[in-house]
py3Dmol code that shows the C-alpha trace and the ligand (Angstrom):
import py3Dmol

protein = """\
ATOM      1  CA  UNK A   1      50.694-141.434 -14.794  1.00  0.00           C
ATOM      2  CA  UNK A   2      54.005-142.993 -13.920  1.00  0.00           C
ATOM      3  CA  UNK A   3      56.712-140.948 -12.267  1.00  0.00           C
ATOM      4  CA  UNK A   4      59.756-140.310 -14.442  1.00  0.00           C
ATOM      5  CA  UNK A   5      63.209-140.282 -12.896  1.00  0.00           C
ATOM      6  CA  UNK A   6      66.274-138.067 -13.161  1.00  0.00           C
ATOM      7  CA  UNK A   7      69.471-139.727 -14.372  1.00  0.00           C
ATOM      8  CA  UNK A   8      72.697-137.722 -14.125  1.00  0.00           C
ATOM      9  CA  UNK A   9      75.900-138.587 -15.976  1.00  0.00           C
ATOM     10  CA  UNK A  10      78.963-136.626 -14.915  1.00  0.00           C
ATOM     11  CA  UNK A  11      82.585-137.142 -15.768  1.00  0.00           C
ATOM     12  CA  UNK A  12      85.639-135.699 -17.462  1.00  0.00           C
ATOM     13  CA  UNK A  13      85.854-134.494 -21.073  1.00  0.00           C
ATOM     14  CA  UNK A  14      85.942-137.324 -23.612  1.00  0.00           C
ATOM     15  CA  UNK A  15      84.532-140.050 -21.363  1.00  0.00           C
ATOM     16  CA  UNK A  16      81.660-140.512 -23.817  1.00  0.00           C
ATOM     17  CA  UNK A  17      79.049-138.824 -21.633  1.00  0.00           C
ATOM     18  CA  UNK A  18      76.943-137.218 -24.337  1.00  0.00           C
ATOM     19  CA  UNK A  19      76.850-140.212 -26.672  1.00  0.00           C
ATOM     20  CA  UNK A  20      76.014-142.414 -23.693  1.00  0.00           C
ATOM     21  CA  UNK A  21      73.406-140.031 -22.278  1.00  0.00           C
ATOM     22  CA  UNK A  22      71.667-139.687 -25.668  1.00  0.00           C
ATOM     23  CA  UNK A  23      71.467-143.458 -26.089  1.00  0.00           C
ATOM     24  CA  UNK A  24      70.246-143.963 -22.500  1.00  0.00           C
ATOM     25  CA  UNK A  25      67.559-141.315 -23.105  1.00  0.00           C
ATOM     26  CA  UNK A  26      66.464-143.118 -26.241  1.00  0.00           C
ATOM     27  CA  UNK A  27      66.318-146.505 -24.493  1.00  0.00           C
ATOM     28  CA  UNK A  28      64.401-145.222 -21.490  1.00  0.00           C
ATOM     29  CA  UNK A  29      62.200-142.677 -23.279  1.00  0.00           C
ATOM     30  CA  UNK A  30      63.469-139.910 -20.977  1.00  0.00           C
ATOM     31  CA  UNK A  31      64.250-136.440 -22.377  1.00  0.00           C
ATOM     32  CA  UNK A  32      67.958-135.683 -22.904  1.00  0.00           C
ATOM     33  CA  UNK A  33      69.704-132.541 -21.688  1.00  0.00           C
ATOM     34  CA  UNK A  34      73.253-131.799 -22.909  1.00  0.00           C
ATOM     35  CA  UNK A  35      74.470-129.265 -20.324  1.00  0.00           C
ATOM     36  CA  UNK A  36      77.924-128.960 -21.908  1.00  0.00           C
ATOM     37  CA  UNK A  37      76.137-127.472 -24.928  1.00  0.00           C
ATOM     38  CA  UNK A  38      74.595-124.815 -22.649  1.00  0.00           C
ATOM     39  CA  UNK A  39      78.024-123.818 -21.312  1.00  0.00           C
ATOM     40  CA  UNK A  40      79.344-123.788 -24.858  1.00  0.00           C
ATOM     41  CA  UNK A  41      76.494-121.549 -26.047  1.00  0.00           C
ATOM     42  CA  UNK A  42      77.135-119.084 -23.215  1.00  0.00           C
ATOM     43  CA  UNK A  43      80.884-119.069 -23.992  1.00  0.00           C
ATOM     44  CA  UNK A  44      80.097-118.504 -27.676  1.00  0.00           C
ATOM     45  CA  UNK A  45      77.894-115.522 -26.871  1.00  0.00           C
ATOM     46  CA  UNK A  46      80.204-113.867 -24.315  1.00  0.00           C
ATOM     47  CA  UNK A  47      83.223-114.341 -26.566  1.00  0.00           C
ATOM     48  CA  UNK A  48      81.367-112.915 -29.566  1.00  0.00           C
ATOM     49  CA  UNK A  49      80.319-109.894 -27.494  1.00  0.00           C
ATOM     50  CA  UNK A  50      83.934-109.362 -26.375  1.00  0.00           C
ATOM     51  CA  UNK A  51      83.190-110.025 -22.698  1.00  0.00           C
ATOM     52  CA  UNK A  52      86.156-111.546 -20.849  1.00  0.00           C
ATOM     53  CA  UNK A  53      85.725-114.439 -18.378  1.00  0.00           C
ATOM     54  CA  UNK A  54      87.133-112.147 -15.654  1.00  0.00           C
ATOM     55  CA  UNK A  55      84.374-109.561 -16.100  1.00  0.00           C
ATOM     56  CA  UNK A  56      81.694-110.838 -13.706  1.00  0.00           C
ATOM     57  CA  UNK A  57      79.569-107.716 -13.878  1.00  0.00           C
ATOM     58  CA  UNK A  58      79.348-107.647 -17.668  1.00  0.00           C
ATOM     59  CA  UNK A  59      78.663-111.392 -17.694  1.00  0.00           C
ATOM     60  CA  UNK A  60      75.685-110.988 -15.323  1.00  0.00           C
ATOM     61  CA  UNK A  61      74.340-108.141 -17.420  1.00  0.00           C
ATOM     62  CA  UNK A  62      74.749-110.064 -20.688  1.00  0.00           C
ATOM     63  CA  UNK A  63      73.051-113.185 -19.339  1.00  0.00           C
ATOM     64  CA  UNK A  64      69.966-111.351 -18.054  1.00  0.00           C
ATOM     65  CA  UNK A  65      68.317-111.294 -21.451  1.00  0.00           C
ATOM     66  CA  UNK A  66      70.142-114.190 -23.047  1.00  0.00           C
ATOM     67  CA  UNK A  67      67.723-116.596 -24.741  1.00  0.00           C
ATOM     68  CA  UNK A  68      68.914-120.123 -25.060  1.00  0.00           C
ATOM     69  CA  UNK A  69      66.954-122.958 -26.606  1.00  0.00           C
ATOM     70  CA  UNK A  70      67.990-126.564 -26.724  1.00  0.00           C
ATOM     71  CA  UNK A  71      65.446-128.783 -28.357  1.00  0.00           C
ATOM     72  CA  UNK A  72      65.215-131.205 -31.230  1.00  0.00           C
ATOM     73  CA  UNK A  73      68.990-131.730 -31.228  1.00  0.00           C
ATOM     74  CA  UNK A  74      69.612-128.056 -32.065  1.00  0.00           C
ATOM     75  CA  UNK A  75      71.105-125.335 -29.893  1.00  0.00           C
ATOM     76  CA  UNK A  76      70.117-121.735 -30.450  1.00  0.00           C
ATOM     77  CA  UNK A  77      71.472-118.617 -28.776  1.00  0.00           C
ATOM     78  CA  UNK A  78      69.413-115.416 -29.039  1.00  0.00           C
ATOM     79  CA  UNK A  79      67.548-117.018 -31.915  1.00  0.00           C
ATOM     80  CA  UNK A  80      70.694-117.940 -33.876  1.00  0.00           C
ATOM     81  CA  UNK A  81      71.410-121.605 -34.616  1.00  0.00           C
ATOM     82  CA  UNK A  82      74.805-122.281 -32.984  1.00  0.00           C
ATOM     83  CA  UNK A  83      74.705-126.094 -33.071  1.00  0.00           C
ATOM     84  CA  UNK A  84      77.895-126.231 -35.172  1.00  0.00           C
ATOM     85  CA  UNK A  85      79.529-123.019 -33.954  1.00  0.00           C
ATOM     86  CA  UNK A  86      79.801-124.262 -30.361  1.00  0.00           C
ATOM     87  CA  UNK A  87      81.806-127.366 -31.380  1.00  0.00           C
ATOM     88  CA  UNK A  88      84.934-125.658 -32.699  1.00  0.00           C
ATOM     89  CA  UNK A  89      88.454-125.983 -31.278  1.00  0.00           C
ATOM     90  CA  UNK A  90      88.217-122.291 -30.315  1.00  0.00           C
ATOM     91  CA  UNK A  91      85.180-122.906 -28.082  1.00  0.00           C
ATOM     92  CA  UNK A  92      86.901-126.022 -26.665  1.00  0.00           C
ATOM     93  CA  UNK A  93      89.713-123.737 -25.596  1.00  0.00           C
ATOM     94  CA  UNK A  94      87.736-120.902 -24.006  1.00  0.00           C
ATOM     95  CA  UNK A  95      84.696-122.642 -22.483  1.00  0.00           C
ATOM     96  CA  UNK A  96      86.297-123.826 -19.217  1.00  0.00           C
ATOM     97  CA  UNK A  97      87.167-120.277 -18.141  1.00  0.00           C
ATOM     98  CA  UNK A  98      83.546-119.118 -18.591  1.00  0.00           C
ATOM     99  CA  UNK A  99      82.176-122.284 -16.980  1.00  0.00           C
ATOM    100  CA  UNK A 100      84.209-121.467 -13.844  1.00  0.00           C
ATOM    101  CA  UNK A 101      82.244-118.215 -13.298  1.00  0.00           C
ATOM    102  CA  UNK A 102      79.543-118.207 -10.590  1.00  0.00           C
ATOM    103  CA  UNK A 103      77.381-115.851 -12.708  1.00  0.00           C
ATOM    104  CA  UNK A 104      77.346-118.389 -15.537  1.00  0.00           C
ATOM    105  CA  UNK A 105      76.762-121.418 -13.297  1.00  0.00           C
ATOM    106  CA  UNK A 106      73.940-119.708 -11.399  1.00  0.00           C
ATOM    107  CA  UNK A 107      72.091-118.745 -14.577  1.00  0.00           C
ATOM    108  CA  UNK A 108      72.421-122.203 -16.084  1.00  0.00           C
ATOM    109  CA  UNK A 109      71.499-124.146 -12.920  1.00  0.00           C
ATOM    110  CA  UNK A 110      68.031-122.580 -12.897  1.00  0.00           C
ATOM    111  CA  UNK A 111      67.558-123.284 -16.578  1.00  0.00           C
ATOM    112  CA  UNK A 112      68.613-126.926 -16.127  1.00  0.00           C
ATOM    113  CA  UNK A 113      66.242-127.543 -13.198  1.00  0.00           C
ATOM    114  CA  UNK A 114      63.389-126.074 -15.199  1.00  0.00           C
ATOM    115  CA  UNK A 115      63.829-128.822 -17.818  1.00  0.00           C
ATOM    116  CA  UNK A 116      63.312-131.712 -15.387  1.00  0.00           C
ATOM    117  CA  UNK A 117      59.522-131.777 -14.953  1.00  0.00           C
ATOM    118  CA  UNK A 118      59.133-135.071 -16.883  1.00  0.00           C
ATOM    119  CA  UNK A 119      62.388-136.580 -15.682  1.00  0.00           C
ATOM    120  CA  UNK A 120      65.523-136.468 -17.804  1.00  0.00           C
ATOM    121  CA  UNK A 121      68.958-137.778 -18.586  1.00  0.00           C
ATOM    122  CA  UNK A 122      71.431-134.928 -18.085  1.00  0.00           C
ATOM    123  CA  UNK A 123      75.159-135.076 -18.699  1.00  0.00           C
ATOM    124  CA  UNK A 124      77.755-132.603 -17.479  1.00  0.00           C
ATOM    125  CA  UNK A 125      80.192-132.029 -14.612  1.00  0.00           C
ATOM    126  CA  UNK A 126      78.006-131.125 -11.637  1.00  0.00           C
ATOM    127  CA  UNK A 127      74.629-132.692 -12.438  1.00  0.00           C
ATOM    128  CA  UNK A 128      74.746-135.118  -9.499  1.00  0.00           C
ATOM    129  CA  UNK A 129      76.705-132.930  -7.095  1.00  0.00           C
ATOM    130  CA  UNK A 130      75.017-129.531  -7.471  1.00  0.00           C
ATOM    131  CA  UNK A 131      72.107-129.303  -9.900  1.00  0.00           C
ATOM    132  CA  UNK A 132      70.210-132.565  -9.246  1.00  0.00           C
ATOM    133  CA  UNK A 133      71.574-133.987  -5.963  1.00  0.00           C
ATOM    134  CA  UNK A 134      68.162-135.662  -5.498  1.00  0.00           C
ATOM    135  CA  UNK A 135      68.486-137.625  -8.783  1.00  0.00           C
ATOM    136  CA  UNK A 136      67.393-141.264  -8.473  1.00  0.00           C
ATOM    137  CA  UNK A 137      70.399-142.468 -10.508  1.00  0.00           C
ATOM    138  CA  UNK A 138      73.765-140.730 -10.549  1.00  0.00           C
ATOM    139  CA  UNK A 139      76.582-141.999 -12.745  1.00  0.00           C
ATOM    140  CA  UNK A 140      80.214-140.890 -12.760  1.00  0.00           C
ATOM    141  CA  UNK A 141      81.508-141.978 -16.158  1.00  0.00           C
ATOM    142  CA  UNK A 142      85.226-141.953 -16.631  1.00  0.00           C
ATOM    143  CA  UNK A 143      88.052-143.502 -18.686  1.00  0.00           C
ATOM    144  CA  UNK A 144      91.822-143.128 -18.650  1.00  0.00           C
ATOM    145  CA  UNK A 145      93.178-139.850 -20.092  1.00  0.00           C
ATOM    146  CA  UNK A 146      94.995-141.811 -22.813  1.00  0.00           C
ATOM    147  CA  UNK A 147      91.830-143.609 -23.898  1.00  0.00           C
ATOM    148  CA  UNK A 148      89.849-140.355 -23.915  1.00  0.00           C
ATOM    149  CA  UNK A 149      92.534-138.638 -26.025  1.00  0.00           C
ATOM    150  CA  UNK A 150      92.538-141.591 -28.401  1.00  0.00           C
ATOM    151  CA  UNK A 151      88.734-141.380 -28.794  1.00  0.00           C
ATOM    152  CA  UNK A 152      88.881-137.613 -29.375  1.00  0.00           C
ATOM    153  CA  UNK A 153      91.556-138.141 -32.064  1.00  0.00           C
ATOM    154  CA  UNK A 154      89.439-140.765 -33.791  1.00  0.00           C
ATOM    155  CA  UNK A 155      86.408-138.398 -33.715  1.00  0.00           C
ATOM    156  CA  UNK A 156      88.416-135.564 -35.295  1.00  0.00           C
ATOM    157  CA  UNK A 157      89.845-137.878 -37.946  1.00  0.00           C
ATOM    158  CA  UNK A 158      86.393-139.243 -38.742  1.00  0.00           C
ATOM    159  CA  UNK A 159      85.341-135.646 -39.466  1.00  0.00           C
ATOM    160  CA  UNK A 160      88.303-135.328 -41.843  1.00  0.00           C
ATOM    161  CA  UNK A 161      90.192-133.015 -39.450  1.00  0.00           C
ATOM    162  CA  UNK A 162      93.833-133.468 -38.523  1.00  0.00           C
ATOM    163  CA  UNK A 163      94.547-134.642 -34.991  1.00  0.00           C
ATOM    164  CA  UNK A 164      97.782-134.770 -33.030  1.00  0.00           C
ATOM    165  CA  UNK A 165      97.448-137.389 -30.266  1.00  0.00           C
ATOM    166  CA  UNK A 166     100.134-135.913 -27.974  1.00  0.00           C
ATOM    167  CA  UNK A 167      98.633-132.438 -28.264  1.00  0.00           C
ATOM    168  CA  UNK A 168      95.111-133.725 -27.592  1.00  0.00           C
ATOM    169  CA  UNK A 169      96.327-135.756 -24.592  1.00  0.00           C
ATOM    170  CA  UNK A 170      97.902-132.605 -23.170  1.00  0.00           C
ATOM    171  CA  UNK A 171      94.608-130.723 -23.613  1.00  0.00           C
ATOM    172  CA  UNK A 172      92.611-133.540 -22.001  1.00  0.00           C
ATOM    173  CA  UNK A 173      94.872-133.557 -18.935  1.00  0.00           C
ATOM    174  CA  UNK A 174      94.861-129.755 -18.703  1.00  0.00           C
ATOM    175  CA  UNK A 175      91.044-129.541 -18.986  1.00  0.00           C
ATOM    176  CA  UNK A 176      90.636-132.255 -16.306  1.00  0.00           C
ATOM    177  CA  UNK A 177      92.908-130.344 -13.962  1.00  0.00           C
ATOM    178  CA  UNK A 178      91.003-127.111 -14.561  1.00  0.00           C
ATOM    179  CA  UNK A 179      87.516-128.674 -14.184  1.00  0.00           C
ATOM    180  CA  UNK A 180      88.534-130.633 -11.050  1.00  0.00           C
ATOM    181  CA  UNK A 181      90.283-127.835  -9.192  1.00  0.00           C
ATOM    182  CA  UNK A 182      87.956-124.903  -9.921  1.00  0.00           C
ATOM    183  CA  UNK A 183      86.367-123.365  -6.849  1.00  0.00           C
ATOM    184  CA  UNK A 184      82.715-123.698  -7.762  1.00  0.00           C
ATOM    185  CA  UNK A 185      81.183-127.033  -8.682  1.00  0.00           C
ATOM    186  CA  UNK A 186      84.468-128.863  -9.265  1.00  0.00           C
ATOM    187  CA  UNK A 187      84.207-132.133 -11.145  1.00  0.00           C
ATOM    188  CA  UNK A 188      84.012-135.001  -8.639  1.00  0.00           C
ATOM    189  CA  UNK A 189      81.845-138.085  -8.080  1.00  0.00           C
ATOM    190  CA  UNK A 190      78.517-137.248  -6.374  1.00  0.00           C
ATOM    191  CA  UNK A 191      77.482-138.840  -3.113  1.00  0.00           C
ATOM    192  CA  UNK A 192      75.747-142.114  -3.791  1.00  0.00           C
ATOM    193  CA  UNK A 193      76.826-142.280  -7.441  1.00  0.00           C
ATOM    194  CA  UNK A 194      77.774-145.335  -9.455  1.00  0.00           C
ATOM    195  CA  UNK A 195      81.320-144.994 -10.820  1.00  0.00           C
ATOM    196  CA  UNK A 196      81.702-146.506 -14.298  1.00  0.00           C
ATOM    197  CA  UNK A 197      85.176-146.746 -15.827  1.00  0.00           C
ATOM    198  CA  UNK A 198      84.638-147.221 -19.560  1.00  0.00           C
ATOM    199  CA  UNK A 199      88.318-147.637 -20.521  1.00  0.00           C
ATOM    200  CA  UNK A 200      87.824-151.276 -21.487  1.00  0.00           C
ATOM    201  CA  UNK A 201      84.044-151.244 -22.060  1.00  0.00           C
ATOM    202  CA  UNK A 202      82.323-150.819 -25.406  1.00  0.00           C
ATOM    203  CA  UNK A 203      79.901-147.925 -25.833  1.00  0.00           C
ATOM    204  CA  UNK A 204      76.998-150.382 -26.022  1.00  0.00           C
ATOM    205  CA  UNK A 205      78.004-152.069 -22.751  1.00  0.00           C
ATOM    206  CA  UNK A 206      78.067-148.719 -20.953  1.00  0.00           C
ATOM    207  CA  UNK A 207      74.662-147.728 -22.343  1.00  0.00           C
ATOM    208  CA  UNK A 208      73.092-151.084 -21.483  1.00  0.00           C
ATOM    209  CA  UNK A 209      74.433-150.972 -17.923  1.00  0.00           C
ATOM    210  CA  UNK A 210      73.027-147.491 -17.258  1.00  0.00           C
ATOM    211  CA  UNK A 211      69.712-148.043 -19.069  1.00  0.00           C
ATOM    212  CA  UNK A 212      68.954-151.238 -17.165  1.00  0.00           C
ATOM    213  CA  UNK A 213      69.749-149.557 -13.839  1.00  0.00           C
ATOM    214  CA  UNK A 214      67.477-146.660 -14.813  1.00  0.00           C
ATOM    215  CA  UNK A 215      64.595-148.956 -15.791  1.00  0.00           C
ATOM    216  CA  UNK A 216      64.948-150.934 -12.570  1.00  0.00           C
ATOM    217  CA  UNK A 217      64.940-147.799 -10.420  1.00  0.00           C
ATOM    218  CA  UNK A 218      61.995-146.301 -12.303  1.00  0.00           C
ATOM    219  CA  UNK A 219      60.002-149.514 -11.842  1.00  0.00           C
ATOM    220  CA  UNK A 220      60.783-149.452  -8.108  1.00  0.00           C
ATOM    221  CA  UNK A 221      59.732-145.785  -7.833  1.00  0.00           C
ATOM    222  CA  UNK A 222      56.382-146.607  -9.414  1.00  0.00           C
ATOM    223  CA  UNK A 223      55.630-149.712  -7.386  1.00  0.00           C
TER     224      UNK A 223
END
"""
ligand_1 = """\
20
DC
O 81.097 -131.679 -21.938
P 81.575 -130.495 -22.786
O 82.971 -130.659 -23.314
O 80.623 -130.092 -23.864
O 81.633 -129.286 -21.741
C 82.058 -128.010 -22.113
C 82.607 -127.237 -20.917
O 81.561 -126.915 -19.997
C 83.697 -127.935 -20.100
O 84.750 -127.030 -19.903
C 83.060 -128.241 -18.782
C 81.899 -127.302 -18.692
N 80.707 -127.905 -18.083
C 80.483 -127.640 -16.757
O 81.270 -126.938 -16.129
N 79.355 -128.118 -16.163
C 78.500 -128.892 -16.850
N 77.414 -129.351 -16.242
C 78.749 -129.207 -18.209
C 79.868 -128.695 -18.796
"""
view = py3Dmol.view(width=600, height=400)
view.addModel(protein, "pdb")
view.setStyle({"model": 0}, {"cartoon": {"style": "trace"}})
view.addModel(ligand_1, "xyz")
view.setStyle({"model": 1}, {"stick": {}})
view.zoomTo()
view.show()
């Protein structure tokens, strides 16, 4: 049987990581792991249970028996389908604070590694730096803050929601600052990664570039 590889795609919010990672997974036949969805599901649960991001002890306790399932494009938390509930503006706002907690990161790192037996494409913030430093292909996918805010606006509008570009740009910049300066697993390019700036690239160009690199590396690994 051929050996499957690990492809990590890290980068700031709105760089197109999840769309790209899904398409790369499809093209390469590797499983896809959306780690942002895991952080969102944890934030959803802790917020619902009234546990503050500052309360490390309660967080540890709550996560001991927390059941999370992410398969078939659905996310479930303690058996409840939260696929839609984790994509609200409210979760957007609160998730960074929970994701900065060591208790949360520790619990999710183990879960993420356990998914990698048959290789995978995983997107997030610390896939290449912390969770899968041994990955055969590490991508840092970025785009200018203005372009990312513009894409986020277009997404919201496509869903029929209102979107204020200036407000979204402010949020994008603020979330970058928070994710890049947090103490644990700050967002930064991993050692040995390929940095892809997608500001002037189409989504298809980005996917093709990563998928062909992945196929090449996988072929080399199996030679
Ligand atoms: O990519 P996203 O917007 O769904 O991520 C949600 C939040 O989770 C965001 O604040 C960054 C955080 N996150 C993280 O800290 N580490 C990851 N591997 C993935 C996401």
